[in-house]
C-alpha positions as CSV (number, residue, x, y, z in Angstrom):
1,M,-10.9,-120.8,-131.3
2,E,-10.2,-121.9,-127.7
3,L,-13.9,-122.3,-127.1
4,Q,-14.4,-124.4,-130.2
5,K,-11.4,-126.6,-129.2
6,S,-12.8,-127.1,-125.8
7,L,-16.2,-127.9,-127.3
8,L,-14.7,-130.4,-129.7
9,Q,-12.7,-132.1,-126.9
10,N,-15.9,-132.3,-124.9
11,I,-17.8,-133.9,-127.8
12,G,-15.0,-136.3,-128.4
13,Q,-14.9,-137.3,-124.7
14,C,-18.7,-137.8,-124.6
15,L,-18.6,-140.0,-127.8
16,S,-15.6,-141.9,-126.5
17,E,-17.1,-142.6,-123.1
18,A,-20.3,-143.9,-124.7
19,G,-18.3,-146.0,-127.1
20,E,-20.1,-144.3,-130.0
21,T,-19.1,-143.0,-133.4
22,I,-20.2,-140.2,-135.7
23,A,-20.2,-139.3,-139.5
24,V,-21.2,-136.2,-141.3
25,A,-23.0,-135.4,-144.6
26,E,-22.6,-131.7,-145.4
27,S,-23.2,-129.3,-148.3
28,V,-23.4,-125.7,-147.1
29,T,-20.6,-126.1,-144.6
30,A,-18.3,-127.4,-147.3
31,G,-16.1,-129.6,-145.1
32,F,-15.9,-127.4,-142.0
33,L,-17.6,-130.0,-139.9
34,Q,-15.3,-132.8,-141.1
35,F,-12.3,-130.5,-140.4
36,S,-13.7,-129.7,-137.0
37,F,-14.2,-133.4,-136.0
38,S,-10.7,-134.1,-137.2
39,Q,-9.4,-131.8,-134.5
40,I,-10.7,-134.0,-131.7
41,Q,-7.9,-135.8,-129.8
42,D,-7.8,-139.4,-131.1
43,A,-10.4,-138.4,-133.7
44,A,-10.3,-141.7,-135.5
45,K,-11.8,-143.5,-132.5
46,V,-15.1,-141.5,-132.7
47,F,-15.2,-139.8,-136.2
48,K,-15.5,-142.2,-139.0
49,G,-15.7,-139.7,-141.8
50,G,-18.0,-137.7,-144.0
51,L,-19.0,-136.5,-147.4
52,T,-19.4,-133.1,-148.8
53,V,-22.3,-133.4,-151.2
54,Y,-23.1,-130.2,-153.0
55,D,-25.5,-131.1,-155.6
56,K,-28.5,-133.4,-156.3
57,T,-26.4,-136.0,-158.1
58,Q,-24.0,-136.6,-155.2
59,K,-26.9,-136.6,-152.7
60,K,-28.7,-139.2,-154.8
61,D,-25.7,-141.4,-155.9
62,L,-23.5,-141.3,-152.8
63,L,-26.1,-141.1,-150.0
64,K,-29.0,-142.7,-151.8
65,V,-31.2,-139.8,-150.8
66,A,-34.6,-140.1,-152.6
67,L,-34.5,-137.0,-154.9
68,D,-36.3,-138.2,-158.0
69,R,-39.1,-135.7,-157.9
70,M,-37.3,-132.9,-156.2
71,T,-36.5,-129.5,-157.8
72,Y,-33.3,-127.7,-157.1
73,K,-35.0,-125.5,-154.6
74,E,-36.3,-128.5,-152.6
75,L,-32.8,-129.8,-152.1
76,V,-32.6,-127.5,-149.1
77,S,-35.2,-128.7,-146.7
78,E,-35.8,-130.2,-143.3
79,E,-36.5,-133.6,-145.0
80,I,-33.3,-133.6,-147.0
81,A,-31.2,-132.7,-143.9
82,E,-32.9,-135.6,-142.0
83,E,-32.4,-138.0,-144.8
84,M,-28.7,-137.0,-145.1
85,A,-28.2,-137.6,-141.4
86,L,-29.8,-141.0,-141.5
87,K,-28.0,-142.1,-144.7
88,I,-24.5,-141.0,-143.6
89,A,-24.8,-142.9,-140.4
90,E,-25.9,-146.0,-142.5
91,V,-23.1,-145.5,-145.0
92,F,-20.4,-145.2,-142.3
93,G,-22.0,-147.6,-139.8
94,T,-22.0,-145.0,-137.0
95,D,-24.3,-144.4,-134.0
96,W,-24.6,-140.7,-134.9
97,G,-25.2,-139.0,-138.3
98,I,-25.3,-135.3,-139.0
99,G,-26.9,-133.8,-142.1
100,I,-26.7,-130.2,-143.1
101,T,-27.9,-128.4,-146.2
102,G,-28.5,-124.7,-146.9
103,Y,-27.3,-121.5,-148.4
104,S,-24.2,-119.5,-147.2
105,Q,-25.3,-116.5,-149.3
106,P,-28.5,-115.3,-150.6
107,S,-29.6,-116.2,-154.2
108,E,-32.7,-116.3,-156.3
109,V,-33.1,-120.0,-155.4
110,S,-33.0,-119.2,-151.7
111,E,-35.5,-116.3,-152.2
112,F,-32.5,-114.1,-151.3
113,K,-32.2,-115.5,-147.8
114,T,-29.3,-117.1,-146.0
115,F,-30.3,-120.2,-144.0
116,A,-29.5,-123.9,-143.4
117,Y,-31.3,-127.0,-142.1
118,F,-29.4,-129.5,-140.0
119,S,-30.4,-132.8,-138.4
120,F,-29.0,-135.3,-136.0
121,A,-29.7,-139.0,-136.4
122,Y,-29.0,-141.3,-133.4
123,K,-29.2,-145.0,-133.7
124,G,-31.4,-144.8,-136.8
125,E,-33.8,-142.2,-135.4
126,I,-34.0,-138.4,-136.0
127,I,-33.6,-136.7,-132.6
128,L,-33.2,-133.1,-133.7
129,T,-33.8,-131.0,-136.8
130,K,-33.4,-127.2,-136.8
131,I,-33.3,-124.3,-139.2
132,L,-30.7,-121.5,-138.8
133,E,-31.5,-118.2,-140.4
134,L,-28.9,-115.5,-140.8
135,H,-28.9,-111.9,-142.0
136,P,-28.7,-112.0,-145.8
137,R,-25.6,-109.7,-145.7
138,T,-23.6,-112.2,-143.7
139,E,-20.5,-113.1,-145.6
140,S,-20.4,-116.6,-146.9
141,V,-17.5,-117.9,-144.9
142,N,-18.9,-116.4,-141.7
143,A,-22.2,-118.1,-142.4
144,Q,-20.4,-121.4,-142.9
145,L,-18.5,-121.0,-139.7
146,Y,-21.5,-119.9,-137.7
147,Y,-23.5,-122.9,-138.9
148,T,-20.6,-125.2,-137.9
149,E,-20.2,-123.7,-134.4
150,F,-23.9,-123.6,-133.7
151,L,-24.4,-127.2,-134.9
152,L,-21.5,-128.4,-132.7
153,G,-23.0,-126.6,-129.7
154,C,-26.3,-128.4,-130.3
155,L,-24.6,-131.7,-130.7
156,K,-23.0,-131.2,-127.3
157,C,-26.4,-130.6,-125.8
158,E,-27.8,-133.7,-127.4
159,L,-24.9,-135.8,-126.2
160,N,-25.5,-134.5,-122.7
161,K,-29.2,-135.5,-122.9
162,I,-28.4,-139.0,-124.0
163,A,-25.7,-139.4,-121.3
164,M,-28.2,-138.2,-118.7
165,Q,-30.9,-140.6,-119.9
166,T,-28.4,-143.4,-119.8
167,H,-27.3,-142.7,-116.3
168,V,-30.8,-142.1,-115.0
169,G,-32.4,-145.0,-116.8
């Protein structure tokens, strides 16, 4: 927990120093990302909010994700994570948007695999998209926590890259 707290404070500091804000669209992490960002000191200065969108209807209606021809299985994809990241930043008017969708436990729909796609949008552009695959016997809550912590670590790396580019350029 101390490591995560330190990581969150570091993320908050990077966003604050850059004068930037972030919003989150999540499904598989079920609010863990929103909770995590709320733990940043003076969170309201950098974290503008988020949505937990579990099904096709919410992704379509709340985020305006283009899902008309998608099957249930296709709701978990690289493209959907990217669109969620772009749309949440647009909805909340933030510099950064995070989208994550996946499975916290194996099912027939996931071909009995446990995985998630996440994506970061920065100023209207996708800058990172990854898939995380876990052992199918990973307990659901552990999968959700792992996805959250891994994503936060990746975000810190991306914030550092942007900061370095800003200082160099």
